[in-house]
C-alpha positions in Angstrom: -4.7 15.7 22.2 -8.0 16.0 23.9 -10.2 13.0 25.9 -13.8 12.7 24.2 -16.0 9.9 25.9 -12.9 8.1 27.0 -10.6 8.4 23.6 -7.9 10.3 22.7 -8.0 13.0 19.8 -5.6 15.1 17.8 -7.2 18.7 18.4 -8.2 20.8 15.3 -4.6 22.6 15.5 -2.6 19.3 15.6 -4.8 17.4 12.9 -4.5 21.0 10.9 -0.6 20.8 11.5 -0.5 16.8 10.8 -2.3 16.9 7.3 0.0 19.4 6.1 3.0 17.5 7.2 1.9 14.5 5.5 0.8 16.1 2.8 4.1 17.1 2.2 5.6 13.9 2.9 3.5 12.0 0.4 4.1 15.0 -2.3 8.0 14.7 -1.9 8.0 11.0 -2.1 6.5 10.9 -5.8 3.0 9.2 -4.0 1.1 11.9 -5.3 1.5 14.1 -8.8 -0.3 17.2 -9.2 -3.4 17.3 -6.8 -3.8 13.5 -6.4 -4.2 11.9 -3.1 -6.5 12.7 -0.1 -5.9 13.0 3.6 -8.5 12.7 6.6 -8.4 12.7 10.4 -10.7 12.3 13.2 -11.0 14.9 15.7 -14.0 13.4 17.4 -16.7 10.0 17.6 -18.2 12.2 14.1 -15.8 14.6 13.3 -13.0 15.0 10.9 -10.5 17.3 9.3 -9.9 16.6 5.3 -7.8 17.7 2.6 -9.6 19.8 -0.3 -10.5 19.0 -4.3 -8.2 20.5 -6.9 -5.1 20.7 -4.8 -1.7 19.6 -4.9 -1.1 17.9 -0.7 2.4 19.7 -1.2 1.1 23.0 -1.5 -1.7 23.2 1.2 -2.4 25.5 4.0 -4.4 25.2 6.9 -7.4 27.7 5.7 -7.7 24.9 2.6 -8.9 21.7 5.2 -12.2 21.3 5.5 -14.0 20.1 8.3 -16.5 17.7 8.1 -19.0 15.4 10.5 -19.6 11.3 9.0 -22.4 12.1 7.3 -20.4 14.1 4.7 -21.9 17.9 6.0 -19.3 20.7 6.0 -18.7 21.9 9.3 -15.4 24.3 8.4 -13.7 25.5 5.7 -14.0 27.6 2.3 -12.9 25.0 0.2 -15.0 21.6 -1.4 -13.6 18.4 -0.1 -12.3 15.8 -2.5 -14.8 13.6 -4.0 -12.6 10.6 -2.8 -14.0 11.5 0.8 -16.8 9.3 0.5 -14.2 6.5 0.8 -12.8 7.8 4.1 -16.5 8.0 6.0 -16.9 4.7 4.8 -13.9 3.1 6.2 -14.8 5.2 9.7 -18.1 3.7 9.2 -17.2 0.2 9.3 -14.6 0.4 11.9 -14.9 3.7 14.3 -11.9 2.7 15.9 -9.9 4.2 12.9 -8.7 7.3 13.3 -7.0 8.5 10.3 -7.3 7.4 6.5 -4.7 7.8 3.7 -4.8 7.9 0.4 -2.1 8.4 -2.9 -0.4 6.5 -5.9 2.5 5.2 -5.2 4.2 4.1 -8.3 5.1 0.1 -7.8 2.0 0.0 -5.5 -0.2 1.5 -8.1 1.6 -0.5 -10.8 0.8 -3.8 -8.8 -3.0 -2.9 -8.7 -3.0 -2.1 -12.5 -1.2 -5.7 -13.1 -3.9 -7.2 -10.9 -1.1 -8.6 -8.5 -1.9 -8.1 -5.0 0.9 -7.8 -2.1 0.9 -11.2 -0.5 4.1 -12.9 -0.3 5.7 -13.4 3.1 9.1 -12.3 1.8 9.9 -9.8 4.6 9.3 -10.3 8.1 8.6 -6.5 8.6 5.3 -7.1 6.0 4.2 -9.8 7.5 4.4 -8.1 11.1 3.1 -4.7 10.5 0.8 -5.1 7.3 -0.2 -8.7 6.7 -1.1 -9.2 3.0 -2.4 -6.2 1.0 -5.4 -7.2 -1.6 -6.9 -5.4 -3.8 -10.2 -4.2 -4.3 -12.2 -4.5 -7.4 -12.3 -1.7 -9.7 -14.9 1.1 -9.0 -15.1 5.0 -10.6 -12.8 7.3 -8.5 -15.1 9.9 -6.9 -18.6 7.8 -6.8 -20.4 5.3 -4.1 -18.6 2.5 -6.3 -15.4 2.5 -4.3 -16.9 3.2 -0.9 -18.6 -0.2 -1.3 -15.5 -2.0 -2.7 -13.0 -1.5 0.0 -15.7 -2.1 2.8 -15.1 -5.5 3.1 -11.1 -5.2 3.8 -11.9 -2.7 6.6 -11.8 -4.7 9.5 -9.4 -7.3 8.3 -7.0 -5.9 6.7 -4.3 -2.6 6.8 -5.0 -1.5 3.9 -5.6 -1.8 0.5 -4.8 -1.7 -3.5 -7.7 -0.2 -5.6 -7.5 -1.5 -8.8 -6.3 0.8 -11.5 -6.0 3.5 -8.8 -3.7 3.4 -5.8 -3.3 2.6 -2.7 -5.2 3.3 0.8 -4.3 2.9 4.4 -6.0 3.6 7.3 -4.6 3.5 11.1 -5.4 4.3 14.8 -3.8 7.4 13.9 -2.6 9.7 11.4 1.1 8.6 11.4 0.2 5.4 11.2 -2.0 5.4 8.3 0.6 7.3 6.2 3.5 4.8 7.6 1.4 2.2 6.5 1.2 3.9 3.4 4.8 3.8 3.2 5.4 0.4 3.9 2.9 -0.7 1.1 5.1 0.9 -1.4 8.2 -0.9 -0.2 6.7 -3.9 0.4 5.5 -3.7 -3.4 9.1 -2.4 -4.3 10.9 -5.4 -2.8 8.6 -7.8 -4.2 9.1 -6.2 -7.7 13.1 -6.2 -7.2 13.0 -10.3 -5.9 10.1 -11.2 -8.3 11.1 -9.7 -11.7 14.6 -8.1 -11.5 16.6 -10.4 -9.2 14.2 -13.3 -10.5 14.4 -15.0 -6.7 12.6 -15.3 -4.0 13.2 -16.9 -0.9 9.2 -17.2 0.7 8.9 -17.6 4.5 7.8 -20.6 5.7 4.2 -21.3 7.2 6.2 -22.2 10.2 8.4 -18.9 10.2 5.5 -16.5 9.4 3.1 -17.9 12.5 5.7 -17.1 14.7 5.9 -13.6 13.3 2.2 -13.5 13.4 2.3 -14.1 17.1 4.5 -11.5 17.8 2.5 -9.3 15.9 -0.6 -10.2 18.1 1.6 -9.6 21.0 2.7 -6.1 19.8 -1.2 -5.1 19.4 -1.4 -5.4 15.8 -4.7 -7.5 15.3 -5.9 -6.7 11.5 -3.8 -7.6 8.4 -4.5 -10.8 7.2 -2.2 -13.6 6.5 0.1 -13.7 3.4 0.9 -16.8 1.7 3.7 -18.9 2.8 5.8 -21.9 1.6 5.9 -25.2 3.1 9.6 -26.0 3.4 12.4 -23.5 4.5 14.5 -22.4 2.4 16.3 -19.8 4.2 17.7 -22.1 7.0 21.4 -22.1 5.9 24.1 -19.6 5.9 25.4 -18.1 1.8 28.4 -18.0 1.5 29.3 -18.2 -1.8 27.4 -18.5 -4.9 27.8 -22.2 -4.9 25.6 -22.7 -1.6 22.8 -21.5 -3.3 20.2 -24.4 -3.5 17.7 -24.7 -6.2 14.5 -23.6 -5.1 10.9 -25.9 -4.8 8.7 -24.7 -7.5 6.3 -23.5 -4.5 8.7 -21.0 -3.3 9.0 -19.2 -6.4 6.6 -16.3 -7.0 5.6 -13.5 -9.7 5.4 -14.6 -12.9 4.6 -13.0 -16.3 6.6 -10.0 -16.9 9.2 -9.8 -19.8 12.6 -11.1 -18.1 15.8 -8.8 -18.8 18.0 -9.8 -21.9 21.6 -9.6 -22.4 23.7 -9.5 -25.2 24.7 -13.0 -26.1 21.8 -14.5 -23.9 19.6 -17.0 -26.2 16.4 -15.8 -24.1 14.1 -15.4 -27.5 10.8 -17.1 -27.9 12.6 -18.7 -31.0 15.6 -19.4 -29.4 17.6 -17.6 -31.8 20.6 -15.6 -29.8 20.5 -11.7 -29.2 23.6 -11.7 -31.8 21.2 -13.2 -34.5 18.5 -10.9 -34.0 20.9 -8.0 -34.0 22.5 -9.4 -37.5 18.9 -9.6 -39.1 17.4 -6.5 -38.2 21.1 -5.0 -39.4 20.0 -7.3 -42.7 16.3 -5.6 -43.0 
């Protein structure tokens, strides 16, 4: 680390090493495919290291990375930066306290961005404290100035966004915080998917419970993140020993809709009320 104008920054060597590490982690976890994704890290008030265009994040070497100033001028490096570095530069412009940005296409979170469903339900204590809510920035053509404009409203109030029909973008006070938030976004989206669309049931935290978590969040120094939707009543205040102890959820404690439910043999789940067996019989008679 080096101290510049009273702020701690990674040295050039530390930043490049961390970018390669994060890039490999993103690639190994399936957050990116082929040459997708981009990463950047500040090494001074007006200098960043970032990933090049056209290179897999899992196979980068230090000599491929590019050093730039916050106006987009290349200072060092033989390769071109990603065209999507524009959104990184906008993040740093909107909030100078941020020192790193990570962009990837994690499958579940990206699926939510395609479906137009933000990550905004208080179902997981860690997500409430570490992320808050993750909104969806309006669609913008990748690599254009439309993207920086779409994310700008959220940089000072949230810890990341979903990019409509595109992927996820997170930021932080250092490179690992930005990446951990990316991991948390994907984990949050996965839990929302399982509880909302596979299990089909969610005990959403009450507003009173969420307020207590927000107080903890403030105490540990997280000042942004937004407030996820909560329930007015508590549905998780009883021990569950057997399935018979599960009480019906109030409508407001139920969450995501619109995904075709799973159908088992014998279920009367078709739109016309016919049983699965009946549908199967008719299909065999055709």
